[in-house]
N, C-alpha and C positions, 0 to 999 in steps of 0.2 A: 504493500499499499504506499502511495505517495500522495500526500496532501489529501488523503481520504479516498483516493482512486486507486483502482487496480493498476498495475504496472502497465497493462495494455492500454487502458483508458488514458492514462497519463501520457504514454507514448503518443497516442493519437492526437491529444491536445497539443503536445510539443511540436509534432509534425505540422499540424494545422496552423499554428503560430508561424512556424518557419515558412510555409507556403504562402500565408498572408503577408508576411515580411517580404518575401521574394516578389509576389505579384505587385504589392504596393510600391515596392522599391523601384520596379521598372516603370511604374507610372510617374513617380518622382523624378526618374532619370529623363523620362520624356518632357516633363515639366522644366527641368534644368536646360535641356536642349532647345526648348521653345521660349526660354527666358520667363518662365512663370513659376511662382513660388509653390502653389498647390498646397497650402497650409494645411488642410484637413488630411490629405493623403499623406503628407509628411509626417504628421502626427501619428497616423496609423502606422506607417512604415517604421518609424523609430520606436514606437511602443511595442509592436510585435517583434522587432528585432532585438530589443533588449530583453523582452520576455523569452524569446527563443534561447538566447545565451544563458539567462538565469535559470530557466527550467532545466537546461542541460546539467546544471550542477546538482539537481535534486535526485537524479538517478543514483542507484547504489554505485559508489565508487570504491574500488579495491586498490587501484593504482592509477598513476598519472597516465592518460592516453593522449593521442593526438587530438581527440575531440575536446578534452579538458584544456589543453593548450590553446586550441583555436577559440574555445569559449572565452578564455582569459584575454586573448588578443582582441576578440571582437568587442568586449566590454571596454578595454583600453582604447580602442579606436572610436567607439561610441561616445566616450567622454568628451573629446573635443568637438565631436559632431553636435552633441546636445548643447555644449557651451556656445558654440558659434551660432547656433540657430536661435536658442531661447534666452541666452544671457547677453550675447554680443550682437544680436539681431543682424547677423551677416554684414556687419560694419567693416569696411576696408579689408584687411587681410583675412578676416574671419570668413568671408565669402568663399574664398578658395579653400581655406581649412575645412568648411562645411562640405563642400562639393567633393573634395578628395576623400575626406574620412567617411562620408556617407557611401561613396562608391566603394570604398574598401570594405566597409561593413556588409554591403550588399554582395559584393564579390565573395566574402567569406561564406554567406549563407548559400550561394550558388555552388561554390566549391564542395561544401558538404552535401548538397543535393546530388551532385554528380557522384560523389563518393557512395552515397546511399543508393543511388539508382544502380551502380555497378555492383553493389552487394545484394540488392533485393530483387531486380528485374532479371528473370532467368536468361533472356537473350543477351543482356549485357555481361551478366556473371559468366556465361559461357565463353564469351570472347576475351574476358579479362578476369579469370578467377582469382588472382592474386593482387590485382591492381597494380601490377609491375609491367603488364603487357603494353604494347604500343597503342592499342584503341583507347585505353584509359589515359595514357599520356597525351595523346592527340586531343581528346575531349578537354582535358584540363588546360592544355596549351591554347586551344581555340577559345576557351572562356577567358583565360588571362588576356589574350590578344583583344578580344571583344571589349573587356573592361578598360584596357590601356586606351583604346581608341574612343570609347564612349566617354571615359573620364577626361581625356584631354580635350575633347569637343565640349564637354560640359563645363569645364573650367573656363574655356575661351568664351563660350556663348552666354553663360549664366551671369547676368548683372541685376542688381538690386537697385531700385530706385531709392535713393536716400531721402528721408524727409527734408523739406525746405529748411527747417531749423538747423539740421546737421550740415546742409550745404552752406548756410549763411555763416556758420562758425568756421568752416574750413578755409 
């Protein structure tokens, strides 16, 4: 039992949070690329991504795993994301910090989704049973390349209109 749920129910909640984070994360990326803040989608993306990482630590842990390390890294990356967005309101350099750290957080979720797909989907497990085979490496490299391109474009395109008061002080 985890938080009053069976392990399988808790796992389902964890997976649904992760999928919600990935889905809303791509909506947020679309917003970044089209110069829109999408405040509601951003709040859902950040909340579900934080909850995905936090719930990952609630599973029975007997030793440090790559998943635990990635969960720690995700929370470390989400800290400046949240600060940039909600404390510093994307002002000046915090805009780029927000875009880059949000992209990295989404990348981590997608990285784990690929790992899990190669573990759980029979056709993928058959072509890369140990996840050291080329199909797994190609999938992860393609994901990394996609995020480098999207992240670079997002940093260049996403601009936030500063309030008139802030512009007057500058």
